[in-house]
VEXLOZA-715477 format. One record per residue (C-alpha): z, y, x; residue number from 1. Coordinates in steps of 0.2 Angstrom, whole numbers, always signed. Layout:
% residues N
<r zz="Z" yy="Y" xx="X" resi="NUM"/>
...
//
This chain:
% residues 150
<r zz="+0" yy="+0" xx="+0" resi="1"/>
<r zz="-5" yy="+17" xx="+7" resi="2"/>
<r zz="+8" yy="+31" xx="+4" resi="3"/>
<r zz="+3" yy="+49" xx="+3" resi="4"/>
<r zz="+8" yy="+61" xx="+17" resi="5"/>
<r zz="+24" yy="+70" xx="+16" resi="6"/>
<r zz="+23" yy="+88" xx="+10" resi="7"/>
<r zz="+25" yy="+99" xx="+25" resi="8"/>
<r zz="+25" yy="+117" xx="+17" resi="9"/>
<r zz="+28" yy="+133" xx="+26" resi="10"/>
<r zz="+46" yy="+134" xx="+18" resi="11"/>
<r zz="+52" yy="+118" xx="+25" resi="12"/>
<r zz="+45" yy="+118" xx="+43" resi="13"/>
<r zz="+45" yy="+136" xx="+49" resi="14"/>
<r zz="+61" yy="+146" xx="+52" resi="15"/>
<r zz="+66" yy="+162" xx="+43" resi="16"/>
<r zz="+54" yy="+173" xx="+52" resi="17"/>
<r zz="+39" yy="+162" xx="+48" resi="18"/>
<r zz="+36" yy="+155" xx="+65" resi="19"/>
<r zz="+43" yy="+145" xx="+80" resi="20"/>
<r zz="+51" yy="+157" xx="+92" resi="21"/>
<r zz="+48" yy="+152" xx="+110" resi="22"/>
<r zz="+46" yy="+135" xx="+118" resi="23"/>
<r zz="+60" yy="+122" xx="+119" resi="24"/>
<r zz="+62" yy="+126" xx="+137" resi="25"/>
<r zz="+64" yy="+145" xx="+134" resi="26"/>
<r zz="+76" yy="+141" xx="+120" resi="27"/>
<r zz="+86" yy="+130" xx="+131" resi="28"/>
<r zz="+90" yy="+144" xx="+142" resi="29"/>
<r zz="+98" yy="+153" xx="+127" resi="30"/>
<r zz="+108" yy="+137" xx="+123" resi="31"/>
<r zz="+114" yy="+135" xx="+141" resi="32"/>
<r zz="+121" yy="+153" xx="+140" resi="33"/>
<r zz="+127" yy="+152" xx="+122" resi="34"/>
<r zz="+130" yy="+134" xx="+117" resi="35"/>
<r zz="+138" yy="+139" xx="+101" resi="36"/>
<r zz="+122" yy="+148" xx="+95" resi="37"/>
<r zz="+117" yy="+138" xx="+80" resi="38"/>
<r zz="+101" yy="+147" xx="+77" resi="39"/>
<r zz="+95" yy="+143" xx="+95" resi="40"/>
<r zz="+98" yy="+124" xx="+92" resi="41"/>
<r zz="+89" yy="+126" xx="+76" resi="42"/>
<r zz="+74" yy="+135" xx="+84" resi="43"/>
<r zz="+73" yy="+123" xx="+98" resi="44"/>
<r zz="+73" yy="+109" xx="+85" resi="45"/>
<r zz="+58" yy="+117" xx="+77" resi="46"/>
<r zz="+50" yy="+118" xx="+94" resi="47"/>
<r zz="+53" yy="+100" xx="+98" resi="48"/>
<r zz="+46" yy="+95" xx="+81" resi="49"/>
<r zz="+30" yy="+105" xx="+83" resi="50"/>
<r zz="+27" yy="+95" xx="+99" resi="51"/>
<r zz="+30" yy="+79" xx="+91" resi="52"/>
<r zz="+47" yy="+76" xx="+100" resi="53"/>
<r zz="+56" yy="+71" xx="+84" resi="54"/>
<r zz="+71" yy="+62" xx="+91" resi="55"/>
<r zz="+75" yy="+78" xx="+101" resi="56"/>
<r zz="+72" yy="+88" xx="+85" resi="57"/>
<r zz="+84" yy="+78" xx="+75" resi="58"/>
<r zz="+97" yy="+80" xx="+88" resi="59"/>
<r zz="+95" yy="+99" xx="+89" resi="60"/>
<r zz="+95" yy="+100" xx="+70" resi="61"/>
<r zz="+111" yy="+90" xx="+69" resi="62"/>
<r zz="+119" yy="+101" xx="+82" resi="63"/>
<r zz="+114" yy="+117" xx="+73" resi="64"/>
<r zz="+121" yy="+110" xx="+56" resi="65"/>
<r zz="+137" yy="+105" xx="+64" resi="66"/>
<r zz="+140" yy="+122" xx="+72" resi="67"/>
<r zz="+135" yy="+131" xx="+56" resi="68"/>
<r zz="+120" yy="+139" xx="+49" resi="69"/>
<r zz="+119" yy="+152" xx="+35" resi="70"/>
<r zz="+114" yy="+144" xx="+18" resi="71"/>
<r zz="+95" yy="+147" xx="+20" resi="72"/>
<r zz="+94" yy="+141" xx="+38" resi="73"/>
<r zz="+104" yy="+126" xx="+34" resi="74"/>
<r zz="+93" yy="+121" xx="+19" resi="75"/>
<r zz="+78" yy="+123" xx="+31" resi="76"/>
<r zz="+87" yy="+113" xx="+44" resi="77"/>
<r zz="+91" yy="+98" xx="+32" resi="78"/>
<r zz="+72" yy="+98" xx="+27" resi="79"/>
<r zz="+66" yy="+99" xx="+45" resi="80"/>
<r zz="+77" yy="+86" xx="+50" resi="81"/>
<r zz="+72" yy="+75" xx="+36" resi="82"/>
<r zz="+54" yy="+76" xx="+40" resi="83"/>
<r zz="+58" yy="+73" xx="+58" resi="84"/>
<r zz="+68" yy="+57" xx="+53" resi="85"/>
<r zz="+53" yy="+51" xx="+43" resi="86"/>
<r zz="+43" yy="+52" xx="+59" resi="87"/>
<r zz="+56" yy="+42" xx="+69" resi="88"/>
<r zz="+57" yy="+29" xx="+55" resi="89"/>
<r zz="+75" yy="+33" xx="+49" resi="90"/>
<r zz="+71" yy="+33" xx="+30" resi="91"/>
<r zz="+89" yy="+32" xx="+25" resi="92"/>
<r zz="+93" yy="+47" xx="+36" resi="93"/>
<r zz="+79" yy="+57" xx="+29" resi="94"/>
<r zz="+84" yy="+52" xx="+10" resi="95"/>
<r zz="+101" yy="+59" xx="+15" resi="96"/>
<r zz="+94" yy="+75" xx="+21" resi="97"/>
<r zz="+83" yy="+78" xx="+6" resi="98"/>
<r zz="+98" yy="+73" xx="-5" resi="99"/>
<r zz="+108" yy="+87" xx="+4" resi="100"/>
<r zz="+96" yy="+100" xx="-1" resi="101"/>
<r zz="+96" yy="+94" xx="-19" resi="102"/>
<r zz="+115" yy="+94" xx="-19" resi="103"/>
<r zz="+116" yy="+111" xx="-13" resi="104"/>
<r zz="+105" yy="+117" xx="-27" resi="105"/>
<r zz="+95" yy="+131" xx="-19" resi="106"/>
<r zz="+88" yy="+144" xx="-31" resi="107"/>
<r zz="+70" yy="+143" xx="-24" resi="108"/>
<r zz="+62" yy="+130" xx="-36" resi="109"/>
<r zz="+49" yy="+126" xx="-23" resi="110"/>
<r zz="+61" yy="+121" xx="-10" resi="111"/>
<r zz="+70" yy="+110" xx="-23" resi="112"/>
<r zz="+53" yy="+103" xx="-29" resi="113"/>
<r zz="+48" yy="+99" xx="-11" resi="114"/>
<r zz="+65" yy="+90" xx="-8" resi="115"/>
<r zz="+63" yy="+79" xx="-23" resi="116"/>
<r zz="+45" yy="+75" xx="-19" resi="117"/>
<r zz="+49" yy="+71" xx="+0" resi="118"/>
<r zz="+64" yy="+60" xx="-6" resi="119"/>
<r zz="+53" yy="+51" xx="-18" resi="120"/>
<r zz="+40" yy="+48" xx="-4" resi="121"/>
<r zz="+54" yy="+41" xx="+8" resi="122"/>
<r zz="+61" yy="+30" xx="-6" resi="123"/>
<r zz="+44" yy="+23" xx="-10" resi="124"/>
<r zz="+41" yy="+20" xx="+9" resi="125"/>
<r zz="+57" yy="+10" xx="+8" resi="126"/>
<r zz="+51" yy="+1" xx="-7" resi="127"/>
<r zz="+64" yy="+9" xx="-19" resi="128"/>
<r zz="+51" yy="+12" xx="-33" resi="129"/>
<r zz="+64" yy="+15" xx="-47" resi="130"/>
<r zz="+73" yy="+29" xx="-39" resi="131"/>
<r zz="+57" yy="+36" xx="-32" resi="132"/>
<r zz="+50" yy="+38" xx="-50" resi="133"/>
<r zz="+66" yy="+47" xx="-55" resi="134"/>
<r zz="+63" yy="+59" xx="-41" resi="135"/>
<r zz="+45" yy="+61" xx="-45" resi="136"/>
<r zz="+50" yy="+66" xx="-63" resi="137"/>
<r zz="+62" yy="+79" xx="-57" resi="138"/>
<r zz="+49" yy="+86" xx="-45" resi="139"/>
<r zz="+37" yy="+87" xx="-60" resi="140"/>
<r zz="+49" yy="+96" xx="-71" resi="141"/>
<r zz="+52" yy="+109" xx="-57" resi="142"/>
<r zz="+34" yy="+111" xx="-55" resi="143"/>
<r zz="+32" yy="+115" xx="-73" resi="144"/>
<r zz="+48" yy="+126" xx="-74" resi="145"/>
<r zz="+57" yy="+113" xx="-86" resi="146"/>
<r zz="+76" yy="+111" xx="-85" resi="147"/>
<r zz="+82" yy="+97" xx="-74" resi="148"/>
<r zz="+87" yy="+81" xx="-83" resi="149"/>
<r zz="+100" yy="+74" xx="-70" resi="150"/>
//
């Protein structure tokens, strides 16, 4: 069975400024000077992910979340880490990350729709068709601006 590609929209993959800030090596210098800088860890995760270094990206997103990010950046970090986890084959981790976005109930319906859609795809890839169908229904409701049924 062939599965559709995961949605990688601008909202989920890019930082708050709409782009990746610097290379992983450049951002590493900031982290060396300021190891408690959550945004630097997050931005380096984005840089790693854009290079296809998904294990490094997961590590850096995890550190950024552990240190603490503002709400919007945390939502993006969970989405980005979920996408990176899909790439590494960690479907359970990806499902947990997309679930975290859903649980935090962001007001942006596109982000919420994308989280449901990506969680459905990860669940389908695992063979969990029943729960995936429920996520697809919620994603469709969001897309059509209907109230959530859960």
